[in-house]
C-alpha positions, 0 to 999 in steps of 0.5 A, a space after each residue: 649730540 649724535 645719536 648712539 645706536 641702541 639694540 632693537 628693544 623697546 624698553 618702555 613700561 606703559 600702564 593699560 591692558 596688553 594690546 595685540 598687533 592688528 589682524 590686518 597688519 602686513 607681515 615684514 616679508 613679503 608685505 602683502 597689501 592688506 584688504 580694505 578696512 571697515 570702520 576701525 574697531 577696538 582691539 581685543 583687550 582695549 578699554 573702551 571709553 568709561 563714564 564721564 567723571 562727575 564734576 564736584 559741586 562748587 561749595 556755596 557760602 552760607 550763614 551758620 546758626 552762630 554767624 550773624 548775617 553781617 559777618 563777611 564770608 571769606 573770598 575764595 581764592 581765584 586760580 590764576 592763569 599760568 605765566 608765560 614762562 611756565 607755559 613755555 617750560 611745560 611746552 619744552 618738557 613735553 616736546 623732549 621725548 626720549 630718542 632711540 635709534 635702531 640701526 638698519 640698512 635703507 632697504 630694511 628700515 621699514 622692517 625694522 620699524 614694524 618690529 618696533 611697533 610690534 614690540 610697542 603693542 606687546 609692551 601694552 601701548 595702545 595702537 592709537 598712540 603710534 604714528 609711523 613715518 616713512 621717507 622713502 616708499 610708502 607703507 603698503 597700508 598707506 598706499 592701499 588706504 590712499 587709493 579710497 581717497 585722501 579724505 577717508 585716509 586722514 579720517 583714520 588718522 583723526 579717529 586715532 583707533 589704530 597704528 597710522 602710517 604716513 609719508 614723511 612729507 605729509 608729517 605737517 598733517 599729522 597730530 602729536 601722538 605719544 610714540 612716533 616711529 620714523 623709518 628712513 627707508 629712502 628719500 634724499 637728505 633734504 627730506 630726511 633733514 626735515 622729517 626727523 625734527 618734525 617727527 620729534 615735535 609730534 613725539 610726546 614721550 618716545 621717538 624711534 628712528 630706524 635707519 643708518 646711523 652715519 647717514 642720520 647723524 650726518 644729515 642732522 649735523 650735531 644730531 637730533 
């Protein structure tokens, strides 16, 4: 079904502390190229990793005072692996995120995506929960970080400590995140047609698409 444009508001409640945008994130207009980043550090108010939860001890069968040694001990039920159909159902449910379209012209799609990220962070989303893809020119942060090498750039993606910006053409290298934001800021219809389904497959809870609704729906035919 075709996408229905929505107001540029992120109606999402998320547990956890209120996170603030990274101090080094570029402003929408103009977008200065951020300086080199050091090793990713936790944002203010972000919870650190807590202590590991101890594993409960497994109860051992024993013979009580009133039980003879010959009395058989009831066998414990052994959990069985979920059936293939149950695994497929869980996978299908996990890969059906909510979809929100934020109408924006091509030259304003990236600004709309950045505003959506700000709203997500203000609503309590952790920065590492968010992946931003661009179909046209790369985000200035991505272009800057790639200047230090492909390995260090993708190492930041794997660390999942901050919002990560990537070219939609490299979406196959990106892992799943709770929220994926796509800025349709250029590129041909073939690029957009590949990027949106791939972005949906990587969005665990929410997919936000910023761009021209008519073009997005025409590229996808019946819609996302």
